[in-house]
C-alpha positions as semicolon CSV with decimal commas, in nm:
position;residue;x (nm);y (nm);z (nm)
1;M;-0,008;0,003;0,019
2;P;0,295;0,243;0,084
3;V;0,425;0,216;-0,287
4;I;0,081;0,340;-0,426
5;G;0,069;0,635;-0,232
6;I;0,478;0,745;-0,322
7;C;0,335;0,699;-0,678
8;V;0,022;0,908;-0,631
9;A;0,267;1,163;-0,472
10;I;0,539;1,128;-0,749
11;L;0,243;1,143;-1,053
12;P;0,149;1,517;-1,035
13;V;0,520;1,617;-1,014
14;L;0,594;1,405;-1,319
15;A;0,274;1,579;-1,463
16;V;0,390;1,912;-1,407
17;L;0,717;1,826;-1,531
18;A;0,590;1,682;-1,856
19;V;0,352;1,997;-1,922
20;T;0,686;2,228;-1,866
21;A;0,895;1,997;-2,097
22;V;0,646;1,985;-2,387
23;V;0,561;2,400;-2,357
24;K;0,938;2,468;-2,367
25;A;0,984;2,245;-2,660
26;I;0,718;2,406;-2,852
27;L;0,834;2,744;-2,734
28;L;1,171;2,698;-2,794
29;P;1,213;2,722;-3,209
30;F;0,936;3,042;-3,162
31;S;1,172;3,222;-2,949
32;A;1,520;3,127;-3,136
33;V;1,356;3,218;-3,471
34;R;1,245;3,519;-3,295
35;L;1,606;3,603;-3,213
36;L;1,749;3,528;-3,523
37;Y;1,489;3,751;-3,666
38;R;1,583;4,038;-3,438
39;S;1,953;4,003;-3,490
40;H;1,889;4,005;-3,880
41;A;1,686;4,287;-3,873
42;A;1,959;4,462;-3,645
43;R;2,216;4,404;-3,875
44;A;2,028;4,533;-4,178
């Protein structure tokens, strides 16, 4: 029984980590493109 309690306690932490990882993976390309565009615009 204690093992189930530990799993239940860890599940929310894993869910939060997974959500943050997915959000970062989705936002990283957008921020990279924005930075590249900004530096390119600043040069031109």
